[in-house]
VEXPAMI-389523 format. One record per residue (C-alpha): z, x, y; chain. Coordinates in nm, 4 decimals, decimal comma. Example, Ala and Ser with C-alpha at 12.3 -4.5 7.8 and 13.67 -1.06 7.14 Angstrom:
<nodes>
z; x; y; chain
0,7800; 1,2300; -0,4500; A
0,7140; 1,3670; -0,1060; A
</nodes>
This chain:
<nodes>
z; x; y; chain
2,5891; -12,0691; -2,6390; A
2,4187; -12,3354; -2,8528; A
2,1473; -12,0938; -2,9432; A
2,4105; -11,8364; -3,0737; A
2,5741; -12,1096; -3,2769; A
2,2493; -12,2053; -3,4231; A
2,1974; -11,8277; -3,5393; A
2,5406; -11,8066; -3,6637; A
2,4760; -12,1285; -3,8822; A
2,1625; -11,9802; -4,0190; A
2,3226; -11,6461; -4,0982; A
2,6048; -11,8029; -4,2770; A
2,3713; -12,0337; -4,4714; A
2,1579; -11,7228; -4,5649; A
2,4695; -11,5543; -4,6818; A
2,5781; -11,8505; -4,8859; A
2,2291; -11,8886; -5,0406; A
2,2432; -11,5017; -5,1333; A
2,5745; -11,5416; -5,2700; A
2,4609; -11,8391; -5,4793; A
2,1464; -11,6488; -5,5862; A
2,3608; -11,3431; -5,6811; A
2,6035; -11,5730; -5,8741; A
2,3125; -11,7194; -6,0699; A
2,1584; -11,3631; -6,1306; A
2,4999; -11,2294; -6,2586; A
2,5584; -11,5280; -6,4864; A
2,2053; -11,4891; -6,6152; A
2,2503; -11,1430; -6,7079; A
2,6275; -11,1581; -6,7939; A
2,6279; -11,4902; -6,9823; A
2,9222; -11,5731; -7,2147; A
2,6983; -11,5366; -7,5184; A
2,5512; -11,2148; -7,4152; A
2,8995; -11,0605; -7,3239; A
3,0324; -11,1825; -7,6872; A
2,7414; -11,0053; -7,8288; A
2,8178; -10,7135; -7,6612; A
3,1890; -10,6721; -7,7042; A
3,2691; -10,8413; -8,0620; A
3,0222; -10,6316; -8,2819; A
3,1370; -10,3031; -8,1255; A
3,5085; -10,4052; -8,1312; A
3,4714; -10,5141; -8,4927; A
3,2815; -10,2003; -8,6004; A
3,5469; -9,9739; -8,4277; A
3,8428; -10,1456; -8,5852; A
3,7147; -10,2554; -8,9163; A
3,8880; -10,5785; -8,8388; A
3,7983; -10,9353; -8,7376; A
3,8088; -10,9654; -8,3661; A
3,8393; -11,3326; -8,2111; A
3,7537; -11,4151; -7,8571; A
3,8322; -11,7596; -7,7137; A
3,6511; -11,7513; -7,3758; A
3,4495; -11,5303; -7,1573; A
3,3600; -11,6174; -6,7886; A
3,1864; -11,4544; -6,5329; A
3,2452; -11,4553; -6,1514; A
3,0783; -11,2765; -5,8654; A
3,4021; -11,1667; -5,7124; A
3,6535; -11,1475; -5,9927; A
3,4237; -11,0039; -6,2460; A
3,4150; -11,0817; -6,6151; A
3,7398; -11,2492; -6,7388; A
3,7903; -11,2642; -7,1342; A
4,0844; -11,4755; -7,2374; A
4,2326; -11,5043; -7,5836; A
4,1190; -11,1780; -7,7294; A
4,2772; -11,0801; -8,0876; A
4,2446; -10,8305; -8,3251; A
4,3525; -10,9669; -8,6755; A
4,5460; -10,7869; -8,9486; A
4,3601; -10,6958; -9,2822; A
4,4181; -11,0540; -9,4101; A
4,2073; -11,1769; -9,1273; A
4,5000; -11,4327; -9,0332; A
4,7834; -11,2534; -8,8655; A
4,7421; -11,1013; -8,5077; A
4,7764; -10,7173; -8,5135; A
4,6839; -10,7001; -8,1253; A
4,6380; -11,0054; -7,8963; A
4,6346; -11,0340; -7,5127; A
4,6234; -11,3192; -7,2757; A
4,3590; -11,2147; -7,0472; A
4,1270; -10,9163; -7,0083; A
3,9365; -10,8642; -6,6504; A
3,6474; -10,6257; -6,5946; A
3,5435; -10,5748; -6,2217; A
3,1984; -10,4272; -6,1823; A
2,9921; -10,2979; -5,9047; A
2,7413; -10,5174; -5,7708; A
2,4529; -10,3158; -5,6441; A
2,4052; -10,1158; -5,9818; A
2,4168; -10,4751; -6,1613; A
2,0839; -10,5566; -5,9521; A
1,9115; -10,2634; -6,1496; A
2,0407; -10,3838; -6,4684; A
2,3236; -10,1407; -6,4876; A
2,6763; -10,2630; -6,5709; A
2,9200; -10,0391; -6,4340; A
3,2752; -10,1386; -6,4625; A
3,5205; -9,9848; -6,1934; A
3,8369; -10,1620; -6,2744; A
4,0178; -10,3096; -6,5780; A
4,3007; -10,5277; -6,5975; A
4,4776; -10,6189; -6,9257; A
4,7197; -10,9151; -6,8947; A
5,0088; -10,9732; -7,1458; A
4,8905; -10,7659; -7,4291; A
5,1280; -10,7571; -7,7471; A
5,1039; -10,5102; -8,0607; A
5,3069; -10,5397; -8,3803; A
5,3335; -10,2295; -8,5765; A
5,4511; -10,2893; -8,9375; A
5,5521; -10,0287; -9,2066; A
5,5466; -10,2028; -9,5391; A
5,7418; -10,1372; -9,8369; A
5,5027; -9,8912; -9,9696; A
5,5273; -9,6711; -9,6509; A
5,1886; -9,7861; -9,5273; A
5,1288; -9,8922; -9,1700; A
4,9241; -10,1940; -9,0637; A
4,7060; -9,9567; -8,8420; A
4,6267; -9,7135; -9,0958; A
4,2889; -9,8536; -9,1854; A
4,1951; -9,8495; -8,8214; A
4,2741; -9,4714; -8,7997; A
4,0684; -9,4093; -9,1056; A
3,7774; -9,6029; -8,9612; A
3,8063; -9,4069; -8,6330; A
3,8034; -9,0643; -8,8392; A
3,4949; -9,1501; -9,0140; A
3,1635; -8,9851; -8,9038; A
2,9723; -9,1962; -8,6567; A
2,6421; -9,3442; -8,7754; A
2,3315; -9,2330; -8,5816; A
2,2950; -9,4533; -8,2702; A
1,9936; -9,6878; -8,2979; A
1,7284; -9,6911; -8,0434; A
1,8376; -9,8870; -7,7430; A
1,6550; -10,2231; -7,7023; A
1,4556; -10,2841; -7,3955; A
1,6683; -10,6044; -7,3177; A
1,9961; -10,4195; -7,3559; A
2,2253; -10,3710; -7,0609; A
2,3538; -10,0133; -7,0147; A
2,7329; -9,9953; -6,9601; A
2,9292; -9,7234; -6,8100; A
3,3146; -9,7319; -6,7122; A
3,3992; -9,5159; -6,3987; A
3,7384; -9,7160; -6,3321; A
3,9235; -9,6615; -6,0193; A
4,2160; -9,8175; -6,2147; A
4,3226; -9,9559; -6,5507; A
4,6026; -10,2141; -6,5377; A
4,8103; -10,2946; -6,8256; A
5,0522; -10,5738; -6,7288; A
5,3634; -10,6887; -6,9437; A
5,2613; -10,4849; -7,2776; A
5,4824; -10,5981; -7,5370; A
5,5158; -10,3630; -7,8533; A
5,7193; -10,4488; -8,1739; A
5,7799; -10,1989; -8,4603; A
5,9230; -10,3478; -8,7897; A
5,9853; -10,1220; -9,1078; A
6,0414; -10,3471; -9,4130; A
6,2076; -10,0487; -9,6025; A
6,4547; -10,0629; -9,3091; A
6,4591; -9,6688; -9,3211; A
6,3547; -9,6670; -8,9563; A
6,5081; -9,8716; -8,6782; A
6,3491; -10,1860; -8,5438; A
6,2097; -10,1297; -8,1898; A
6,0599; -10,3529; -7,9400; A
5,9193; -10,2446; -7,5820; A
5,8073; -10,3948; -7,2572; A
5,5654; -10,1715; -7,0491; A
5,3479; -10,1976; -6,7269; A
5,0862; -9,9219; -6,7047; A
4,8324; -9,7913; -6,4403; A
4,5734; -9,5389; -6,5268; A
4,2876; -9,3944; -6,3411; A
3,9989; -9,1989; -6,5120; A
3,6764; -9,2638; -6,6505; A
3,5277; -9,3626; -7,0037; A
3,1566; -9,2366; -7,0521; A
2,8896; -9,4082; -7,2491; A
2,9721; -9,2120; -7,5634; A
3,3474; -9,3432; -7,5390; A
3,5273; -9,0333; -7,4409; A
3,7985; -9,1084; -7,2122; A
3,8913; -8,8621; -6,9125; A
4,2380; -8,9365; -6,7566; A
4,2976; -8,8595; -6,3914; A
4,6363; -9,0031; -6,3562; A
4,8740; -9,2621; -6,4957; A
5,2171; -9,4278; -6,4657; A
5,4132; -9,6098; -6,7231; A
5,6924; -9,8309; -6,6146; A
5,9283; -9,8746; -6,8864; A
6,0854; -10,2247; -6,8176; A
6,2795; -10,1998; -7,1470; A
6,2793; -10,0198; -7,4834; A
6,5109; -10,1928; -7,7301; A
6,6113; -9,9825; -8,0480; A
6,8308; -10,1646; -8,3021; A
7,0369; -9,9261; -8,5291; A
7,2793; -10,0968; -8,7874; A
7,3141; -10,3904; -8,5697; A
7,3691; -10,1881; -8,2506; A
7,1364; -10,2207; -7,9381; A
7,0149; -9,9060; -7,7609; A
6,8254; -9,9909; -7,4328; A
6,6073; -9,7463; -7,2386; A
6,4404; -9,8031; -6,8965; A
6,2426; -9,5495; -6,6638; A
5,9271; -9,3923; -6,5514; A
5,6674; -9,1872; -6,7190; A
5,3883; -9,0156; -6,5005; A
5,1084; -8,8364; -6,6629; A
4,7631; -8,6620; -6,5933; A
4,5113; -8,5057; -6,8142; A
4,7498; -8,1859; -6,8623; A
5,1034; -8,3031; -6,8194; A
5,3550; -8,5796; -6,8942; A
5,6767; -8,6279; -6,6677; A
5,9463; -8,8706; -6,7929; A
6,2779; -8,9921; -6,6349; A
6,4559; -9,2198; -6,8593; A
6,7893; -9,3742; -6,8934; A
6,9189; -9,4841; -7,2352; A
7,2366; -9,7312; -7,2281; A
7,4403; -9,8070; -7,5347; A
7,7408; -10,0268; -7,4446; A
7,9000; -9,8941; -7,1295; A
7,7591; -9,5456; -7,1797; A
7,4273; -9,4048; -7,0514; A
7,2211; -9,0968; -7,1164; A
6,9754; -8,9608; -6,8807; A
6,6591; -8,7886; -7,0066; A
6,4378; -8,5614; -6,7802; A
6,1453; -8,4332; -6,9674; A
5,8075; -8,2390; -6,8862; A
5,5396; -8,2209; -7,1591; A
5,2519; -7,9638; -7,0780; A
4,9145; -7,9577; -7,2622; A
5,0164; -8,2591; -7,4783; A
4,6818; -8,2943; -7,6349; A
4,6344; -7,9452; -7,7838; A
4,9634; -7,7207; -7,7806; A
5,2565; -7,9310; -7,6477; A
5,5161; -7,7398; -7,4549; A
5,8262; -7,9639; -7,3822; A
6,1013; -7,8904; -7,1590; A
6,3574; -8,1930; -7,1922; A
6,7196; -8,2093; -7,0587; A
6,9907; -8,4697; -7,1486; A
7,2809; -8,5483; -6,9189; A
7,5638; -8,7823; -6,9835; A
7,8929; -8,8189; -6,7844; A
8,0645; -8,9822; -7,0714; A
8,0033; -9,0314; -7,4304; A
8,1499; -9,1647; -7,7524; A
8,0205; -8,9408; -7,9986; A
8,1827; -9,1359; -8,2902; A
8,0178; -9,4607; -8,1839; A
7,6699; -9,2702; -8,1477; A
7,6925; -9,0801; -8,4791; A
7,8061; -9,4112; -8,6440; A
7,4714; -9,5923; -8,5493; A
7,3014; -9,3002; -8,6714; A
7,4415; -9,2814; -9,0286; A
7,2218; -9,3141; -9,3162; A
7,2082; -9,6344; -9,4903; A
7,1820; -9,6389; -9,8688; A
6,8699; -9,7580; -9,9750; A
6,8092; -9,9518; -10,2921; A
6,7228; -9,7340; -10,5783; A
6,3445; -9,7714; -10,7248; A
6,2150; -9,7294; -11,0780; A
5,9120; -9,5197; -11,0260; A
5,7111; -9,3580; -11,3141; A
5,5934; -9,0045; -11,1981; A
5,4479; -8,7251; -11,4055; A
5,6793; -8,4300; -11,3900; A
5,5437; -8,1614; -11,1295; A
5,5681; -7,7892; -11,1733; A
5,9292; -7,6704; -11,0824; A
5,9647; -7,5530; -10,7292; A
6,0427; -7,1798; -10,6662; A
6,3911; -7,1569; -10,5185; A
6,3531; -7,0592; -10,1501; A
5,9687; -7,1167; -10,1483; A
5,8403; -7,2030; -9,7994; A
5,6539; -7,5193; -9,7856; A
5,3221; -7,5568; -9,5785; A
5,3938; -7,6111; -9,2233; A
5,2734; -7,9253; -9,0421; A
5,0011; -7,8097; -8,7808; A
5,2217; -7,9946; -8,4985; A
5,5272; -7,8302; -8,6039; A
5,3781; -7,4850; -8,5339; A
5,1953; -7,5791; -8,2093; A
5,4990; -7,7482; -8,0632; A
5,7198; -7,5599; -7,8210; A
6,0096; -7,7126; -7,6819; A
6,3384; -7,6123; -7,4667; A
6,5854; -7,7484; -7,2579; A
6,9754; -7,8256; -7,2532; A
7,2188; -8,1009; -7,3158; A
7,5172; -8,1471; -7,0801; A
7,7944; -8,3852; -7,1124; A
8,0927; -8,3910; -6,8831; A
8,3304; -8,5736; -7,1268; A
8,2886; -8,6777; -7,4672; A
8,5257; -8,8329; -7,7378; A
8,4931; -8,7193; -8,0997; A
8,7452; -8,7820; -8,3927; A
9,0402; -8,8019; -8,1465; A
8,9260; -8,5054; -7,9551; A
8,8407; -8,5017; -7,5797; A
8,5401; -8,2776; -7,5363; A
8,4816; -8,1455; -7,1940; A
8,2060; -7,9257; -7,0450; A
7,9788; -7,9609; -7,3228; A
7,6618; -7,7495; -7,2892; A
7,4083; -7,6761; -7,5504; A
7,0921; -7,5011; -7,4764; A
6,7907; -7,4984; -7,7196; A
6,4451; -7,3589; -7,7943; A
6,2086; -7,4605; -8,0462; A
5,9122; -7,2316; -8,1388; A
5,6880; -7,1911; -8,4404; A
5,8811; -7,4051; -8,6439; A
6,2293; -7,2336; -8,5583; A
6,5059; -7,3927; -8,3618; A
6,7678; -7,1872; -8,1689; A
7,0594; -7,3301; -8,0203; A
7,2327; -7,0857; -7,7572; A
7,4314; -7,1211; -7,5748; A
7,6928; -7,3589; -7,7501; A
7,9962; -7,4033; -7,5594; A
8,2803; -7,6597; -7,5095; A
8,6519; -7,7302; -7,4183; A
8,8553; -7,9689; -7,6332; A
9,1981; -8,1322; -7,6378; A
9,3973; -8,3770; -7,8464; A
9,2456; -8,4344; -8,2165; A
9,3518; -8,6462; -8,5081; A
9,3972; -8,3558; -8,7638; A
9,4967; -8,0651; -8,5336; A
9,6321; -8,1929; -8,1985; A
9,5745; -7,8941; -7,9745; A
9,3456; -7,7717; -7,7041; A
9,1132; -7,4899; -7,7220; A
8,7579; -7,3556; -7,6607; A
8,4344; -7,3219; -7,8802; A
8,1382; -7,1100; -7,8269; A
7,8556; -6,9822; -8,0313; A
7,4809; -6,9951; -8,1315; A
7,2822; -7,1263; -8,4271; A
6,9151; -7,0798; -8,5514; A
6,7379; -7,2632; -8,8241; A
6,3942; -7,3588; -8,9490; A
6,2678; -7,7138; -8,9277; A
6,0836; -7,6681; -9,2700; A
6,4049; -7,5649; -9,4622; A
6,6975; -7,6364; -9,2277; A
6,9996; -7,5892; -9,4728; A
6,8777; -7,2825; -9,6290; A
6,7797; -7,1048; -9,3173; A
7,0628; -7,1993; -9,0950; A
7,2603; -6,9139; -8,9445; A
7,4660; -6,8508; -8,6552; A
7,8098; -6,7384; -8,5466; A
8,0916; -6,9139; -8,3499; A
8,4301; -6,8034; -8,1939; A
8,7143; -7,0784; -8,1784; A
9,0379; -7,0345; -7,9850; A
9,3249; -7,2562; -8,0093; A
9,6211; -7,3324; -7,8094; A
9,9563; -7,4766; -7,9066; A
9,9543; -7,7888; -8,1163; A
10,0407; -7,9606; -8,4436; A
9,8309; -7,9873; -8,7540; A
9,8602; -8,3402; -8,9038; A
9,7106; -8,4829; -9,2434; A
9,5517; -8,1506; -9,3498; A
9,4918; -8,1556; -9,7042; A
9,4978; -7,7692; -9,7142; A
9,8384; -7,7449; -9,5610; A
9,9600; -8,0337; -9,7849; A
9,8535; -7,8223; -10,0670; A
10,0398; -7,5192; -9,9238; A
10,3519; -7,7267; -9,8573; A
10,3457; -7,8472; -10,2209; A
10,3144; -7,4981; -10,3542; A
10,6142; -7,3482; -10,1500; A
10,8220; -7,6438; -10,1196; A
10,8180; -7,5978; -9,7535; A
10,8419; -7,9210; -9,5474; A
10,7888; -7,7430; -9,2420; A
10,4253; -7,6448; -9,3506; A
10,3283; -8,0070; -9,3969; A
10,2664; -8,0915; -9,0501; A
10,3259; -7,7371; -8,8951; A
10,3570; -7,6735; -8,5040; A
10,1162; -7,3888; -8,4120; A
10,1535; -7,1804; -8,1043; A
9,8015; -7,0320; -8,1081; A
9,4998; -6,9478; -8,3302; A
9,1820; -6,7576; -8,3188; A
8,8775; -6,7706; -8,5712; A
8,5465; -6,6057; -8,5931; A
8,2698; -6,8028; -8,8111; A
7,9484; -6,6643; -8,9498; A
7,7201; -6,8958; -9,0884; A
7,4600; -6,7639; -9,3483; A
7,3292; -6,8027; -9,6946; A
7,4565; -7,1875; -9,6764; A
7,8074; -7,0928; -9,6442; A
8,0617; -7,0646; -9,3523; A
8,2313; -6,7387; -9,3551; A
8,5682; -6,7420; -9,1676; A
8,8194; -6,4775; -9,0512; A
9,1132; -6,5490; -8,8109; A
9,4773; -6,6563; -8,7904; A
9,7046; -6,9268; -8,6680; A
10,0660; -6,8496; -8,5941; A
10,4100; -6,9937; -8,4994; A
10,7672; -6,8850; -8,4751; A
10,8100; -6,9618; -8,8505; A
10,4663; -6,8649; -9,0127; A
10,1404; -6,6797; -8,9747; A
9,8303; -6,7747; -9,1943; A
9,5365; -6,5513; -9,2018; A
9,2512; -6,6841; -9,4136; A
8,9396; -6,4893; -9,4723; A
8,6736; -6,6528; -9,6896; A
8,4067; -6,8988; -9,6911; A
8,3394; -7,2768; -9,7145; A
7,9957; -7,3624; -9,8793; A
7,7765; -7,6310; -9,7603; A
7,8631; -7,8030; -10,0867; A
8,2193; -7,8234; -9,9484; A
8,3348; -7,5834; -10,2174; A
8,6378; -7,3475; -10,0987; A
8,6751; -6,9830; -10,1769; A
8,9060; -6,8557; -9,9150; A
9,1642; -6,5807; -9,9901; A
9,4576; -6,5960; -9,7462; A
9,7756; -6,4221; -9,6510; A
10,0722; -6,6599; -9,5589; A
10,3767; -6,4772; -9,3782; A
10,7059; -6,6432; -9,3597; A
10,9901; -6,5793; -9,1265; A
11,3285; -6,4779; -9,2809; A
11,4481; -6,8094; -9,1749; A
11,1730; -7,0059; -9,3519; A
11,1590; -6,7864; -9,6450; A
11,5213; -6,9036; -9,7348; A
11,3803; -7,2588; -9,8089; A
11,1033; -7,1191; -10,0547; A
11,0912; -7,3327; -10,3639; A
11,2940; -7,2224; -10,6677; A
10,9935; -7,1385; -10,8726; A
10,8527; -6,9025; -10,6049; A
11,1897; -6,7649; -10,4849; A
11,2213; -6,5769; -10,8277; A
10,9146; -6,3906; -10,7437; A
10,9067; -6,0532; -10,5893; A
10,6966; -6,0761; -10,2825; A
10,6317; -5,8011; -10,0299; A
10,7974; -5,7938; -9,6780; A
10,6510; -5,6410; -9,3656; A
10,8174; -5,4094; -9,1135; A
10,9951; -5,7297; -8,9468; A
11,1329; -5,8704; -9,2646; A
10,8583; -6,1412; -9,3096; A
10,7821; -6,2446; -9,6702; A
10,4163; -6,1952; -9,7607; A
10,2600; -6,4613; -9,9888; A
9,8928; -6,3812; -10,1043; A
9,7121; -6,7180; -10,1622; A
9,3829; -6,8447; -10,3189; A
9,2380; -7,1504; -10,1626; A
8,9708; -7,3041; -10,4053; A
8,8476; -7,6526; -10,5061; A
8,6772; -7,8634; -10,2197; A
8,7509; -7,9815; -9,8797; A
8,8809; -8,3213; -10,0212; A
9,0601; -8,1776; -10,3268; A
9,1782; -7,8052; -10,2092; A
9,3675; -7,6015; -10,4899; A
9,6035; -7,3569; -10,3480; A
9,7808; -7,1068; -10,5796; A
9,9569; -6,7601; -10,5572; A
9,6833; -6,4670; -10,5681; A
9,8566; -6,2916; -10,8712; A
9,6104; -5,9907; -10,8696; A
9,6729; -5,9197; -10,4972; A
10,0516; -5,9842; -10,5479; A
10,0647; -5,7272; -10,8152; A
9,8704; -5,4767; -10,5707; A
10,1271; -5,5534; -10,3282; A
10,4372; -5,5124; -10,5270; A
10,3194; -5,2074; -10,7356; A
10,3979; -4,9720; -10,4564; A
10,7358; -5,1096; -10,4021; A
10,8202; -5,0908; -10,7782; A
10,6972; -4,7383; -10,7863; A
10,8966; -4,6391; -10,4849; A
11,1965; -4,8017; -10,6282; A
11,1610; -4,6405; -10,9520; A
11,1150; -4,3121; -10,7934; A
11,4217; -4,3472; -10,5756; A
11,6375; -4,4372; -10,8843; A
11,5254; -4,1467; -11,0930; A
11,5935; -3,9072; -10,7884; A
11,9477; -4,0490; -10,7845; A
12,0142; -3,9924; -11,1565; A
11,8887; -3,6328; -11,1302; A
12,1635; -3,5686; -10,8707; A
</nodes>
């Protein structure tokens, strides 16, 4: 037994001496100065920025540990990127042959601040310009150099913090905290090859007009596909995103679906409203006038990107309406967006308190959205009350009928066609006292050009204003008075008048028929 103990002690001693020798060997080839000389010049050449490294230590088992690494801003003072610790784990046997092969990388607590200045320039623009420049011819390797290759089993990025600040305030402030794991390799030429990756989104905080929107979830990716499952929370409401992006490096094809159980659309649209930006006095040379309707050159990514999916909301609130079973499908291809189907049910409302359904489709080009927008929609209305309508207030003032100021409606139906920067409408709303049938258009500039026919019941026509009661209006077969109207002006200031041209066309046949009857009676 004592003999075996002696053998064990010798073996342990040999192992200890071997480890000590290996540790001395490793540190002799991977000294702090050698590593700094290997890392800093390449990092500064790659970024065009000053790079600072506080400390580099080498451990036989832990690997190479760099602490206090930072990439400076252009001024050389502030930090653009900094990290607490950077660990490279290497393979020991290749190192004995003077080959430094890294098999694992850990980046601990990195932070990046992205800034967009008042001139619209990002603080990383110079790095991108540097990377896009043609690389210089590599010099002949020195004999004492240490070949480096990265064949990582894993790349860990722990507690990554990103901040985005726009000094113009045209874009919202964003901050993010992420954990990431990647597997792949980086060859000696610096070309990365990704096998797989996982991004854990601890929190992405977006601040829009003082309101905070928080997102969390997971993102998985490989060399061809990205898959994301994210939840966005605003107040007490949440929106789920499920997305897949195929061939994201070349011709991305996105399939993304959004789902919410309940949404307050007024709240979401309020934070997305445009803020007025201070005017700037900029001297510019007048350029050549643009031809109306001319197509601007397409951005390459716009033409390459393909996207499709749907938006589903069980219940939403908008301007006093309760929207249910909201479903919107979309497709984006070759710079064109198609929204189909578009459907929802609604009830309540601030202006028109009613219930009904809306269905339709839309299409537009991302390059000229307003000019190319076209589509159609069908609107069905149930029983309700129209309140605070500027058009009906104008009709009530013209006719003197108080019943038309906040009219009770039994049903309505409208067909909308969207084209040529106008919304063409054709439909009706009716009750036991009146029927209004507009057929015209509303321009995207809010201008109105809507001829309409207003029919009044015999009971309601008795209360017509004295000024109009003197007019000779036609009546239909049921004795309802027919008033031809012109609705002009804007949606904010509509101008409603009697359409005298149509009125003449209506009463001329009656006058002619009346004259013929009188002449016939005189001949008798």
